[in-house]
PDB file of N, CA, C and O in Angstrom:
ATOM      1  N   MET A   1      92.573 113.063 109.781  1.00  0.00           N
ATOM      2  CA  MET A   1      93.834 113.737 110.038  1.00  0.00           C
ATOM      3  C   MET A   1      93.828 115.096 109.340  1.00  0.00           C
ATOM      4  O   MET A   1      93.397 115.206 108.193  1.00  0.00           O
ATOM      5  N   ARG A   2      94.289 116.085 110.005  1.00  0.00           N
ATOM      6  CA  ARG A   2      94.386 117.410 109.401  1.00  0.00           C
ATOM      7  C   ARG A   2      95.652 117.497 108.580  1.00  0.00           C
ATOM      8  O   ARG A   2      96.758 117.391 109.111  1.00  0.00           O
ATOM      9  N   LEU A   3      95.487 117.692 107.280  1.00  0.00           N
ATOM     10  CA  LEU A   3      96.648 117.737 106.398  1.00  0.00           C
ATOM     11  C   LEU A   3      97.380 119.061 106.482  1.00  0.00           C
ATOM     12  O   LEU A   3      98.592 119.103 106.267  1.00  0.00           O
ATOM     13  N   LYS A   4      96.682 120.139 106.787  1.00  0.00           N
ATOM     14  CA  LYS A   4      97.331 121.448 106.813  1.00  0.00           C
ATOM     15  C   LYS A   4      98.313 121.581 107.971  1.00  0.00           C
ATOM     16  O   LYS A   4      99.233 122.395 107.901  1.00  0.00           O
ATOM     17  N   LYS A   5      98.140 120.807 109.022  1.00  0.00           N
ATOM     18  CA  LYS A   5      99.013 120.883 110.181  1.00  0.00           C
ATOM     19  C   LYS A   5     100.313 120.095 109.988  1.00  0.00           C
ATOM     20  O   LYS A   5     101.284 120.316 110.712  1.00  0.00           O
ATOM     21  N   ASN A   6     100.335 119.181 109.021  1.00  0.00           N
ATOM     22  CA  ASN A   6     101.487 118.319 108.842  1.00  0.00           C
ATOM     23  C   ASN A   6     102.545 119.012 107.988  1.00  0.00           C
ATOM     24  O   ASN A   6     102.331 119.246 106.798  1.00  0.00           O
ATOM     25  N   LYS A   7     103.669 119.335 108.585  1.00  0.00           N
ATOM     26  CA  LYS A   7     104.731 120.069 107.890  1.00  0.00           C
ATOM     27  C   LYS A   7     105.370 119.236 106.789  1.00  0.00           C
ATOM     28  O   LYS A   7     105.747 119.772 105.747  1.00  0.00           O
ATOM     29  N   ASP A   8     105.495 117.929 107.008  1.00  0.00           N
ATOM     30  CA  ASP A   8     106.102 117.075 105.989  1.00  0.00           C
ATOM     31  C   ASP A   8     105.273 117.058 104.710  1.00  0.00           C
ATOM     32  O   ASP A   8     105.822 117.104 103.609  1.00  0.00           O
ATOM     33  N   ILE A   9     103.955 116.991 104.854  1.00  0.00           N
ATOM     34  CA  ILE A   9     103.086 116.989 103.662  1.00  0.00           C
ATOM     35  C   ILE A   9     103.202 118.316 102.927  1.00  0.00           C
ATOM     36  O   ILE A   9     103.230 118.339 101.697  1.00  0.00           O
ATOM     37  N   GLU A  10     103.269 119.417 103.662  1.00  0.00           N
ATOM     38  CA  GLU A  10     103.420 120.725 103.024  1.00  0.00           C
ATOM     39  C   GLU A  10     104.750 120.825 102.278  1.00  0.00           C
ATOM     40  O   GLU A  10     104.800 121.367 101.173  1.00  0.00           O
ATOM     41  N   ARG A  11     105.819 120.312 102.870  1.00  0.00           N
ATOM     42  CA  ARG A  11     107.122 120.326 102.191  1.00  0.00           C
ATOM     43  C   ARG A  11     107.085 119.494 100.912  1.00  0.00           C
ATOM     44  O   ARG A  11     107.655 119.882  99.892  1.00  0.00           O
ATOM     45  N   ILE A  12     106.413 118.354 100.975  1.00  0.00           N
ATOM     46  CA  ILE A  12     106.295 117.492  99.796  1.00  0.00           C
ATOM     47  C   ILE A  12     105.496 118.197  98.710  1.00  0.00           C
ATOM     48  O   ILE A  12     105.873 118.165  97.539  1.00  0.00           O
ATOM     49  N   ARG A  13     104.394 118.834  99.095  1.00  0.00           N
ATOM     50  CA  ARG A  13     103.580 119.567  98.108  1.00  0.00           C
ATOM     51  C   ARG A  13     104.369 120.692  97.446  1.00  0.00           C
ATOM     52  O   ARG A  13     104.251 120.918  96.242  1.00  0.00           O
ATOM     53  N   ASN A  14     105.171 121.393  98.238  1.00  0.00           N
ATOM     54  CA  ASN A  14     105.919 122.536  97.716  1.00  0.00           C
ATOM     55  C   ASN A  14     107.081 122.134  96.821  1.00  0.00           C
ATOM     56  O   ASN A  14     107.467 122.896  95.934  1.00  0.00           O
ATOM     57  N   ASN A  15     107.644 120.953  97.037  1.00  0.00           N
ATOM     58  CA  ASN A  15     108.798 120.534  96.250  1.00  0.00           C
ATOM     59  C   ASN A  15     108.746 119.022  96.001  1.00  0.00           C
ATOM     60  O   ASN A  15     109.501 118.274  96.622  1.00  0.00           O
ATOM     61  N   PRO A  16     107.860 118.558  95.096  1.00  0.00           N
ATOM     62  CA  PRO A  16     107.722 117.116  94.872  1.00  0.00           C
ATOM     63  C   PRO A  16     108.909 116.482  94.143  1.00  0.00           C
ATOM     64  O   PRO A  16     109.002 115.257  94.072  1.00  0.00           O
ATOM     65  N   LYS A  17     109.804 117.289  93.608  1.00  0.00           N
ATOM     66  CA  LYS A  17     110.944 116.742  92.875  1.00  0.00           C
ATOM     67  C   LYS A  17     112.090 116.321  93.798  1.00  0.00           C
ATOM     68  O   LYS A  17     112.983 115.585  93.379  1.00  0.00           O
ATOM     69  N   ASN A  18     112.069 116.781  95.044  1.00  0.00           N
ATOM     70  CA  ASN A  18     113.183 116.527  95.943  1.00  0.00           C
ATOM     71  C   ASN A  18     112.671 115.949  97.264  1.00  0.00           C
ATOM     72  O   ASN A  18     112.773 116.584  98.313  1.00  0.00           O
ATOM     73  N   VAL A  19     112.116 114.725  97.195  1.00  0.00           N
ATOM     74  CA  VAL A  19     111.557 114.079  98.381  1.00  0.00           C
ATOM     75  C   VAL A  19     112.336 112.798  98.641  1.00  0.00           C
ATOM     76  O   VAL A  19     112.478 111.953  97.758  1.00  0.00           O
ATOM     77  N   ARG A  20     112.835 112.666  99.857  1.00  0.00           N
ATOM     78  CA  ARG A  20     113.559 111.451 100.231  1.00  0.00           C
ATOM     79  C   ARG A  20     112.554 110.336 100.528  1.00  0.00           C
ATOM     80  O   ARG A  20     111.446 110.592 100.999  1.00  0.00           O
ATOM     81  N   PHE A  21     112.956 109.107 100.246  1.00  0.00           N
ATOM     82  CA  PHE A  21     112.081 107.962 100.474  1.00  0.00           C
ATOM     83  C   PHE A  21     111.646 107.875 101.934  1.00  0.00           C
ATOM     84  O   PHE A  21     110.490 107.560 102.215  1.00  0.00           O
ATOM     85  N   GLU A  22     112.545 108.145 102.852  1.00  0.00           N
ATOM     86  CA  GLU A  22     112.242 108.038 104.276  1.00  0.00           C
ATOM     87  C   GLU A  22     111.135 109.005 104.693  1.00  0.00           C
ATOM     88  O   GLU A  22     110.294 108.661 105.524  1.00  0.00           O
ATOM     89  N   VAL A  23     111.130 110.205 104.125  1.00  0.00           N
ATOM     90  CA  VAL A  23     110.101 111.204 104.448  1.00  0.00           C
ATOM     91  C   VAL A  23     108.744 110.753 103.903  1.00  0.00           C
ATOM     92  O   VAL A  23     107.737 110.827 104.606  1.00  0.00           O
ATOM     93  N   LEU A  24     108.717 110.285 102.652  1.00  0.00           N
ATOM     94  CA  LEU A  24     107.471 109.813 102.049  1.00  0.00           C
ATOM     95  C   LEU A  24     106.944 108.599 102.810  1.00  0.00           C
ATOM     96  O   LEU A  24     105.738 108.477 103.023  1.00  0.00           O
ATOM     97  N   ASP A  25     107.828 107.711 103.215  1.00  0.00           N
ATOM     98  CA  ASP A  25     107.456 106.529 103.988  1.00  0.00           C
ATOM     99  C   ASP A  25     106.802 106.939 105.311  1.00  0.00           C
ATOM    100  O   ASP A  25     105.769 106.388 105.689  1.00  0.00           O
ATOM    101  N   LYS A  26     107.396 107.892 106.003  1.00  0.00           N
ATOM    102  CA  LYS A  26     106.877 108.368 107.286  1.00  0.00           C
ATOM    103  C   LYS A  26     105.482 108.977 107.124  1.00  0.00           C
ATOM    104  O   LYS A  26     104.592 108.719 107.934  1.00  0.00           O
ATOM    105  N   VAL A  27     105.296 109.776 106.087  1.00  0.00           N
ATOM    106  CA  VAL A  27     104.006 110.433 105.855  1.00  0.00           C
ATOM    107  C   VAL A  27     102.931 109.404 105.527  1.00  0.00           C
ATOM    108  O   VAL A  27     101.823 109.473 106.058  1.00  0.00           O
ATOM    109  N   LEU A  28     103.252 108.449 104.656  1.00  0.00           N
ATOM    110  CA  LEU A  28     102.262 107.435 104.286  1.00  0.00           C
ATOM    111  C   LEU A  28     101.859 106.591 105.491  1.00  0.00           C
ATOM    112  O   LEU A  28     100.682 106.266 105.649  1.00  0.00           O
ATOM    113  N   LYS A  29     102.803 106.238 106.327  1.00  0.00           N
ATOM    114  CA  LYS A  29     102.481 105.466 107.533  1.00  0.00           C
ATOM    115  C   LYS A  29     101.639 106.299 108.498  1.00  0.00           C
ATOM    116  O   LYS A  29     100.740 105.774 109.155  1.00  0.00           O
ATOM    117  N   LYS A  30     101.930 107.588 108.582  1.00  0.00           N
ATOM    118  CA  LYS A  30     101.208 108.466 109.503  1.00  0.00           C
ATOM    119  C   LYS A  30      99.731 108.592 109.118  1.00  0.00           C
ATOM    120  O   LYS A  30      98.873 108.703 109.994  1.00  0.00           O
ATOM    121  N   VAL A  31      99.432 108.575 107.828  1.00  0.00           N
ATOM    122  CA  VAL A  31      98.040 108.703 107.403  1.00  0.00           C
ATOM    123  C   VAL A  31      97.326 107.355 107.344  1.00  0.00           C
ATOM    124  O   VAL A  31      96.155 107.293 106.967  1.00  0.00           O
ATOM    125  N   GLY A  32      98.021 106.268 107.714  1.00  0.00           N
ATOM    126  CA  GLY A  32      97.338 104.987 107.873  1.00  0.00           C
ATOM    127  C   GLY A  32      97.637 103.920 106.845  1.00  0.00           C
ATOM    128  O   GLY A  32      97.006 102.862 106.863  1.00  0.00           O
ATOM    129  N   PHE A  33      98.574 104.160 105.953  1.00  0.00           N
ATOM    130  CA  PHE A  33      98.926 103.131 104.978  1.00  0.00           C
ATOM    131  C   PHE A  33      99.787 102.067 105.645  1.00  0.00           C
ATOM    132  O   PHE A  33     100.653 102.383 106.460  1.00  0.00           O
ATOM    133  N   LYS A  34      99.547 100.811 105.299  1.00  0.00           N
ATOM    134  CA  LYS A  34     100.342  99.687 105.802  1.00  0.00           C
ATOM    135  C   LYS A  34     101.434  99.391 104.779  1.00  0.00           C
ATOM    136  O   LYS A  34     101.183  99.412 103.574  1.00  0.00           O
ATOM    137  N   LEU A  35     102.625  99.119 105.254  1.00  0.00           N
ATOM    138  CA  LEU A  35     103.773  98.857 104.394  1.00  0.00           C
ATOM    139  C   LEU A  35     103.967  97.362 104.202  1.00  0.00           C
ATOM    140  O   LEU A  35     103.951  96.588 105.159  1.00  0.00           O
ATOM    141  N   ARG A  36     104.151  96.970 102.941  1.00  0.00           N
ATOM    142  CA  ARG A  36     104.567  95.604 102.640  1.00  0.00           C
ATOM    143  C   ARG A  36     105.939  95.698 102.003  1.00  0.00           C
ATOM    144  O   ARG A  36     106.084  96.221 100.898  1.00  0.00           O
ATOM    145  N   LYS A  37     106.945  95.192 102.699  1.00  0.00           N
ATOM    146  CA  LYS A  37     108.319  95.283 102.214  1.00  0.00           C
ATOM    147  C   LYS A  37     108.533  94.336 101.042  1.00  0.00           C
ATOM    148  O   LYS A  37     107.842  93.325 100.918  1.00  0.00           O
ATOM    149  N   PRO A  38     109.494  94.667 100.179  1.00  0.00           N
ATOM    150  CA  PRO A  38     109.759  93.815  99.023  1.00  0.00           C
ATOM    151  C   PRO A  38     110.411  92.496  99.436  1.00  0.00           C
ATOM    152  O   PRO A  38     111.010  92.378 100.505  1.00  0.00           O
ATOM    153  N   LYS A  39     110.273  91.527  98.563  1.00  0.00           N
ATOM    154  CA  LYS A  39     110.889  90.229  98.810  1.00  0.00           C
ATOM    155  C   LYS A  39     112.086  90.048  97.891  1.00  0.00           C
ATOM    156  O   LYS A  39     112.057  90.467  96.735  1.00  0.00           O
ATOM    157  N   SER A  40     113.083  89.455  98.379  1.00  0.00           N
ATOM    158  CA  SER A  40     114.296  89.021  97.675  1.00  0.00           C
ATOM    159  C   SER A  40     114.781  89.943  96.557  1.00  0.00           C
ATOM    160  O   SER A  40     114.588  89.666  95.373  1.00  0.00           O
ATOM    161  N   GLY A  41     115.400  91.019  96.954  1.00  0.00           N
ATOM    162  CA  GLY A  41     116.127  91.846  96.008  1.00  0.00           C
ATOM    163  C   GLY A  41     115.364  92.949  95.313  1.00  0.00           C
ATOM    164  O   GLY A  41     115.973  93.732  94.585  1.00  0.00           O
ATOM    165  N   SER A  42     114.083  93.047  95.498  1.00  0.00           N
ATOM    166  CA  SER A  42     113.316  94.107  94.846  1.00  0.00           C
ATOM    167  C   SER A  42     113.462  95.406  95.633  1.00  0.00           C
ATOM    168  O   SER A  42     113.706  95.385  96.840  1.00  0.00           O
ATOM    169  N   SER A  43     113.313  96.524  94.951  1.00  0.00           N
ATOM    170  CA  SER A  43     113.395  97.813  95.633  1.00  0.00           C
ATOM    171  C   SER A  43     112.045  98.513  95.677  1.00  0.00           C
ATOM    172  O   SER A  43     111.970  99.681  96.058  1.00  0.00           O
ATOM    173  N   HIS A  44     110.973  97.817  95.292  1.00  0.00           N
ATOM    174  CA  HIS A  44     109.647  98.417  95.250  1.00  0.00           C
ATOM    175  C   HIS A  44     108.876  98.092  96.527  1.00  0.00           C
ATOM    176  O   HIS A  44     108.633  96.927  96.844  1.00  0.00           O
ATOM    177  N   TYR A  45     108.499  99.137  97.248  1.00  0.00           N
ATOM    178  CA  TYR A  45     107.733  99.006  98.477  1.00  0.00           C
ATOM    179  C   TYR A  45     106.265  99.259  98.157  1.00  0.00           C
ATOM    180  O   TYR A  45     105.939 100.174  97.400  1.00  0.00           O
ATOM    181  N   THR A  46     105.379  98.447  98.735  1.00  0.00           N
ATOM    182  CA  THR A  46     103.955  98.568  98.467  1.00  0.00           C
ATOM    183  C   THR A  46     103.237  99.033  99.720  1.00  0.00           C
ATOM    184  O   THR A  46     103.425  98.479 100.803  1.00  0.00           O
ATOM    185  N   TYR A  47     102.409 100.061  99.558  1.00  0.00           N
ATOM    186  CA  TYR A  47     101.603 100.614 100.651  1.00  0.00           C
ATOM    187  C   TYR A  47     100.145 100.339 100.336  1.00  0.00           C
ATOM    188  O   TYR A  47      99.706 100.474  99.194  1.00  0.00           O
ATOM    189  N   LYS A  48      99.392  99.949 101.370  1.00  0.00           N
ATOM    190  CA  LYS A  48      97.998  99.612 101.156  1.00  0.00           C
ATOM    191  C   LYS A  48      97.154 100.189 102.279  1.00  0.00           C
ATOM    192  O   LYS A  48      97.517 100.129 103.454  1.00  0.00           O
ATOM    193  N   LYS A  49      96.013 100.753 101.883  1.00  0.00           N
ATOM    194  CA  LYS A  49      95.016 101.229 102.840  1.00  0.00           C
ATOM    195  C   LYS A  49      93.660 101.021 102.200  1.00  0.00           C
ATOM    196  O   LYS A  49      93.313 101.684 101.224  1.00  0.00           O
ATOM    197  N   GLY A  50      92.900 100.098 102.754  1.00  0.00           N
ATOM    198  CA  GLY A  50      91.615  99.769 102.147  1.00  0.00           C
ATOM    199  C   GLY A  50      91.839  99.192 100.760  1.00  0.00           C
ATOM    200  O   GLY A  50      92.568  98.212 100.601  1.00  0.00           O
ATOM    201  N   TYR A  51      91.220  99.792  99.763  1.00  0.00           N
ATOM    202  CA  TYR A  51      91.404  99.344  98.388  1.00  0.00           C
ATOM    203  C   TYR A  51      92.470 100.143  97.642  1.00  0.00           C
ATOM    204  O   TYR A  51      92.722  99.892  96.463  1.00  0.00           O
ATOM    205  N   SER A  52      93.078 101.076  98.302  1.00  0.00           N
ATOM    206  CA  SER A  52      94.125 101.898  97.684  1.00  0.00           C
ATOM    207  C   SER A  52      95.476 101.200  97.818  1.00  0.00           C
ATOM    208  O   SER A  52      95.897 100.844  98.919  1.00  0.00           O
ATOM    209  N   ILE A  53      96.144 101.011  96.688  1.00  0.00           N
ATOM    210  CA  ILE A  53      97.464 100.380  96.672  1.00  0.00           C
ATOM    211  C   ILE A  53      98.417 101.303  95.937  1.00  0.00           C
ATOM    212  O   ILE A  53      98.121 101.782  94.843  1.00  0.00           O
ATOM    213  N   LEU A  54      99.562 101.543  96.550  1.00  0.00           N
ATOM    214  CA  LEU A  54     100.577 102.422  95.971  1.00  0.00           C
ATOM    215  C   LEU A  54     101.925 101.720  96.048  1.00  0.00           C
ATOM    216  O   LEU A  54     102.338 101.281  97.121  1.00  0.00           O
ATOM    217  N   THR A  55     102.611 101.613  94.919  1.00  0.00           N
ATOM    218  CA  THR A  55     103.935 101.007  94.875  1.00  0.00           C
ATOM    219  C   THR A  55     104.955 102.100  94.601  1.00  0.00           C
ATOM    220  O   THR A  55     104.814 102.877  93.656  1.00  0.00           O
ATOM    221  N   VAL A  56     105.994 102.150  95.447  1.00  0.00           N
ATOM    222  CA  VAL A  56     107.021 103.189  95.334  1.00  0.00           C
ATOM    223  C   VAL A  56     108.399 102.533  95.347  1.00  0.00           C
ATOM    224  O   VAL A  56     108.725 101.806  96.286  1.00  0.00           O
ATOM    225  N   PRO A  57     109.218 102.780  94.312  1.00  0.00           N
ATOM    226  CA  PRO A  57     110.584 102.262  94.356  1.00  0.00           C
ATOM    227  C   PRO A  57     111.428 103.073  95.336  1.00  0.00           C
ATOM    228  O   PRO A  57     111.258 104.285  95.466  1.00  0.00           O
ATOM    229  N   LYS A  58     112.340 102.384  96.024  1.00  0.00           N
ATOM    230  CA  LYS A  58     113.165 103.070  97.024  1.00  0.00           C
ATOM    231  C   LYS A  58     114.371 103.690  96.334  1.00  0.00           C
ATOM    232  O   LYS A  58     115.397 103.038  96.137  1.00  0.00           O
ATOM    233  N   HIS A  59     114.229 104.958  95.970  1.00  0.00           N
ATOM    234  CA  HIS A  59     115.307 105.746  95.393  1.00  0.00           C
ATOM    235  C   HIS A  59     115.328 107.084  96.105  1.00  0.00           C
ATOM    236  O   HIS A  59     114.292 107.551  96.579  1.00  0.00           O
ATOM    237  N   ASN A  60     116.479 107.698  96.185  1.00  0.00           N
ATOM    238  CA  ASN A  60     116.593 109.034  96.774  1.00  0.00           C
ATOM    239  C   ASN A  60     117.157 109.979  95.736  1.00  0.00           C
ATOM    240  O   ASN A  60     118.274 109.761  95.267  1.00  0.00           O
ATOM    241  N   PRO A  61     116.444 111.005  95.362  1.00  0.00           N
ATOM    242  CA  PRO A  61     115.069 111.311  95.731  1.00  0.00           C
ATOM    243  C   PRO A  61     114.086 110.423  94.980  1.00  0.00           C
ATOM    244  O   PRO A  61     114.419 109.846  93.945  1.00  0.00           O
ATOM    245  N   VAL A  62     112.856 110.320  95.519  1.00  0.00           N
ATOM    246  CA  VAL A  62     111.796 109.545  94.873  1.00  0.00           C
ATOM    247  C   VAL A  62     111.381 110.287  93.606  1.00  0.00           C
ATOM    248  O   VAL A  62     111.290 111.515  93.598  1.00  0.00           O
ATOM    249  N   VAL A  63     111.131 109.538  92.542  1.00  0.00           N
ATOM    250  CA  VAL A  63     110.726 110.134  91.268  1.00  0.00           C
ATOM    251  C   VAL A  63     109.409 110.894  91.460  1.00  0.00           C
ATOM    252  O   VAL A  63     108.508 110.433  92.161  1.00  0.00           O
ATOM    253  N   GLU A  64     109.318 112.040  90.837  1.00  0.00           N
ATOM    254  CA  GLU A  64     108.200 112.969  91.051  1.00  0.00           C
ATOM    255  C   GLU A  64     106.824 112.344  90.794  1.00  0.00           C
ATOM    256  O   GLU A  64     105.873 112.653  91.511  1.00  0.00           O
ATOM    257  N   CYS A  65     106.700 111.485  89.800  1.00  0.00           N
ATOM    258  CA  CYS A  65     105.385 110.894  89.499  1.00  0.00           C
ATOM    259  C   CYS A  65     104.866 110.047  90.660  1.00  0.00           C
ATOM    260  O   CYS A  65     103.660 110.014  90.901  1.00  0.00           O
ATOM    261  N   TYR A  66     105.759 109.358  91.384  1.00  0.00           N
ATOM    262  CA  TYR A  66     105.348 108.567  92.541  1.00  0.00           C
ATOM    263  C   TYR A  66     104.944 109.472  93.708  1.00  0.00           C
ATOM    264  O   TYR A  66     104.022 109.154  94.460  1.00  0.00           O
ATOM    265  N   VAL A  67     105.626 110.573  93.846  1.00  0.00           N
ATOM    266  CA  VAL A  67     105.301 111.525  94.912  1.00  0.00           C
ATOM    267  C   VAL A  67     103.922 112.136  94.661  1.00  0.00           C
ATOM    268  O   VAL A  67     103.117 112.250  95.585  1.00  0.00           O
ATOM    269  N   LYS A  68     103.651 112.525  93.430  1.00  0.00           N
ATOM    270  CA  LYS A  68     102.348 113.118  93.105  1.00  0.00           C
ATOM    271  C   LYS A  68     101.223 112.110  93.295  1.00  0.00           C
ATOM    272  O   LYS A  68     100.144 112.463  93.770  1.00  0.00           O
ATOM    273  N   LYS A  69     101.471 110.860  92.928  1.00  0.00           N
ATOM    274  CA  LYS A  69     100.467 109.815  93.119  1.00  0.00           C
ATOM    275  C   LYS A  69     100.204 109.607  94.615  1.00  0.00           C
ATOM    276  O   LYS A  69      99.056 109.431  95.022  1.00  0.00           O
ATOM    277  N   ALA A  70     101.260 109.626  95.430  1.00  0.00           N
ATOM    278  CA  ALA A  70     101.102 109.487  96.880  1.00  0.00           C
ATOM    279  C   ALA A  70     100.280 110.645  97.441  1.00  0.00           C
ATOM    280  O   ALA A  70      99.413 110.433  98.289  1.00  0.00           O
ATOM    281  N   LEU A  71     100.541 111.862  96.978  1.00  0.00           N
ATOM    282  CA  LEU A  71      99.766 113.023  97.435  1.00  0.00           C
ATOM    283  C   LEU A  71      98.293 112.887  97.059  1.00  0.00           C
ATOM    284  O   LEU A  71      97.417 113.259  97.840  1.00  0.00           O
ATOM    285  N   GLU A  72      98.015 112.356  95.868  1.00  0.00           N
ATOM    286  CA  GLU A  72      96.626 112.128  95.459  1.00  0.00           C
ATOM    287  C   GLU A  72      95.934 111.157  96.415  1.00  0.00           C
ATOM    288  O   GLU A  72      94.803 111.395  96.839  1.00  0.00           O
ATOM    289  N   PHE A  73      96.618 110.066  96.752  1.00  0.00           N
ATOM    290  CA  PHE A  73      96.049 109.093  97.684  1.00  0.00           C
ATOM    291  C   PHE A  73      95.814 109.718  99.052  1.00  0.00           C
ATOM    292  O   PHE A  73      94.768 109.494  99.662  1.00  0.00           O
ATOM    293  N   ILE A  74      96.774 110.499  99.539  1.00  0.00           N
ATOM    294  CA  ILE A  74      96.643 111.125 100.853  1.00  0.00           C
ATOM    295  C   ILE A  74      95.467 112.090 100.874  1.00  0.00           C
ATOM    296  O   ILE A  74      94.694 112.096 101.831  1.00  0.00           O
ATOM    297  N   GLU A  75      95.321 112.900  99.844  1.00  0.00           N
ATOM    298  CA  GLU A  75      94.227 113.863  99.783  1.00  0.00           C
ATOM    299  C   GLU A  75      92.874 113.160  99.650  1.00  0.00           C
ATOM    300  O   GLU A  75      91.882 113.596 100.235  1.00  0.00           O
ATOM    301  N   LYS A  76      92.841 112.069  98.876  1.00  0.00           N
ATOM    302  CA  LYS A  76      91.611 111.306  98.716  1.00  0.00           C
ATOM    303  C   LYS A  76      91.181 110.685 100.048  1.00  0.00           C
ATOM    304  O   LYS A  76      89.997 110.687 100.384  1.00  0.00           O
ATOM    305  N   GLU A  77      92.132 110.164 100.790  1.00  0.00           N
ATOM    306  CA  GLU A  77      91.838 109.564 102.089  1.00  0.00           C
ATOM    307  C   GLU A  77      91.373 110.629 103.088  1.00  0.00           C
ATOM    308  O   GLU A  77      90.491 110.368 103.906  1.00  0.00           O
ATOM    309  N   ALA A  78      91.956 111.814 103.022  1.00  0.00           N
ATOM    310  CA  ALA A  78      91.572 112.895 103.932  1.00  0.00           C
ATOM    311  C   ALA A  78      90.141 113.346 103.668  1.00  0.00           C
ATOM    312  O   ALA A  78      89.404 113.661 104.603  1.00  0.00           O
ATOM    313  N   LYS A  79      89.744 113.377 102.394  1.00  0.00           N
ATOM    314  CA  LYS A  79      88.384 113.808 102.065  1.00  0.00           C
ATOM    315  C   LYS A  79      87.352 112.771 102.493  1.00  0.00           C
ATOM    316  O   LYS A  79      86.230 113.126 102.853  1.00  0.00           O
ATOM    317  N   SER A  80      87.724 111.496 102.457  1.00  0.00           N
ATOM    318  CA  SER A  80      86.774 110.442 102.813  1.00  0.00           C
ATOM    319  C   SER A  80      86.568 110.331 104.326  1.00  0.00           C
ATOM    320  O   SER A  80      85.599 109.714 104.769  1.00  0.00           O
ATOM    321  N   GLU A  81      87.457 110.917 105.119  1.00  0.00           N
ATOM    322  CA  GLU A  81      87.318 110.845 106.581  1.00  0.00           C
ATOM    323  C   GLU A  81      86.471 111.952 107.131  1.00  0.00           C
ATOM    324  O   GLU A  81      86.262 112.026 108.342  1.00  0.00           O
TER     325      GLU A  81
END
């Protein structure tokens, strides 16, 4: 996948402090991560692709450290393809 063409990824890179959960969810699914929804009352969503696992709590906006970790995973996956 070409990362430079994706406007959502560019917006996330430019402003990682103000990212809505829905936008991050859409981007992660677009690059191939599978979503595992939380069970019984948890707010932590788990994304998995191969051996890469990323857990993100559903808050708006998403905390910056989770956004940066997601960007690292996305960039790592792009380089491996």
